[in-house]
C-alpha positions, 0 to 999 in steps of 0.5 A: 554193919551199922552205917554200911552201904551195900548196892541194892543189886548185892543185897538182892543177890544175897537175899535171893541166894539165902531164900533159895538155899544156894551159896551167894556169889556176890556180896558174900563178905557181908555175911561171912562169919566164923571159919577163922582157922580154915580161912587162915589155912587157905590164905596160907595156900594162896601165899604158897601158890603166889610163890609158884607152889601148888596145893590140892585140898578137899573141903569136907562137910555134910550138906548145908554145912558151908562147904560151898560158902567157904569156897566162895570166901576164898574165891573172893579173897583170891580175885581181890588179891590178883589171882585168876579163879575158875570154878565148876560144879561136878554133875552127871555130865561134868566129871573128871574123865569118861562118859561122853567127854565128862572131863572135857565138859568140866574143863570147858566150864572152868575156862568159861567161868575164869574170873579176874579182878577186872572180870569177877563174874567169869569170861576173863580168859580173853581179857587176861590175854589181851591185858597182858599184850597191852601191858607189854606194849605200854611197858616198851613205850615207857622204856622209850623203845622206838616204833620201828623196834616195837614189833621185834621187842614185843615178840621177844617179850611174848616169847620169854613169857610163853617159854615158861610153859614149853617144858610142860606136857603139851607146852610146845603147842600151847606156846605156838597157839599163844604166838598165833593169838599174838599175830591175830591180835597184832594183824587184826586177824580175828579168825586166827585170834578166835581159833587160838581161843577155841583151842585154849577153851578145849572146843576143837573136836578133831586134831586135823582141824586144829592143825589146819588152822593153827599148825598144832598137833594136839587138842584138849581131850577128856584124858589130857585136860588137867595137863592144860590146866597146869599149862594155864596156871604156869602161863598165868603166873608167868604173865604177872598174875599171882596164880591160878585157882581151880575150885570143884564143887559137888564132888559127891557126884563122883561118889554117885557114879554107879558103874564101878569101873567108871567111878574108879577111873574118876578116882584114878584121875583124881589121884593123878591130879592130887599127886601132880599138885602135891609133888610140885609138878604144877606151878602156881596152881591151887586146886580145891574139891568139896564133898560130904564125909560119905564121899570121902570115907565110904569104904565101898564107894567113897574115896577111901574105897580107892586104896591109893587115895585112902593111904594119901588122905587118911588122917593122923592116927595120933590126932583125936578128940576134935584135934585137926591138922589144918595143913592136911589135904582133908579140911573137915568143917565143924559146925558153927558155934552158937555165937557165930550163928547169932552173928550170921543171923544179925548180918542177914537181918541187917542186909534185909533192912538195908535192902528194903530200907527199914529198921527190923524189929527182930531183937537179938533176944528173938534171934537167940530164942529162934536158934534154940527153937529151931534146934529143939524142933529138929531134935538135935543141935547137930542137925542144924546147918547154916543153910537151913537156919538162914532160909527159914529166917529170911522167909520169916523176915519176908513175911513180916514185911508183907504182913506188917501187923505180924510180929516175929513172936506171933509167927513162930509161937510166942510161948515157944519163943519165950521158953526157948529164949529162957533155955538159951540164956540159961545155957549161955549165962556165962557168955556175952553172946550178943557181943560175940567176938570178931570174925573173918570179915 
């Protein structure tokens, strides 16, 4: 990262996320390493979605293994390439169905978080629609359409785009709402425009209110919210965007539902969503859900406890010994290699130096020894996760800046560090670890 200039707000966001053990949302490209096969598979998904296809994947890994990190990588890629992305963390309040409107709460969060290249931090719903209408007006002007003919031509173009959704469930009412939004936009009728947005965001609680304000017979409900996600995906594709991505993190919260009936209802909803995406009943939609192996494989409470999901998600019986089908619906994350972890630490070290404007004295040899030392203290290399390592490492760098007289070795034990360095170098004496290969970014 020599010579790289990163805005201070980005480096601050990165370091704050790392030290608090949460996934960075800004600047993630500056520290992303590894996951080459996974990213290639996800980019293939994007290409399919961009051509009108649909996909549903589960990203599986234990806590701290990088599931959310991978979601943010694909989110960054997608937004930069012209896709619209919405994400939500499932929780006791946000589910797929049931429990005081848990599914509707998830839908509302997706609408709130909708992001585009122009609005990468969320709140893009209004700007997406407004830019579409403005784009039609500019296009007609460039085509030389006379001012007297502008209104009927605008309405015709808008109708053609909206008509792509009418064949879907609730598509007719969606089209009426989009036409109402256009009228509010054209006439400067803010109440009408806001009513249309309120409907799309799923904020009507009773049908009679929507009927009175918009003349439609349906509203988004706990049972129907995914139908509206499919409508929005089709609409977004029709108005010129590459497609729509729905990212659902913390799938383990479905596993944690204690009531068997409620949990199975959520799994039934998930099955329907999965089937719609994989059978081509959605257009221009990519759906991803993150969860732990236990969430997927537990035969008592996990996805595999629901027979219909288990038969769809079970792995290939002929693939074994680390073989992975990167096109299957389950994407298991393997732990980062030592070389990838080294590059990750190097990048965090560089970001820390850029943020505080200093040359970090921690050497690559220190980093190698640090990784080995952490693994030894945990008792097993398999227990090491990027989240834990980065949080510890960033905390040490912070303390070194606060106490300039304290060196890296003195903080973690000089003798232990030297011993760990020697052990690591003996293990990797055939590899040029410090010159690790190129990675994702």
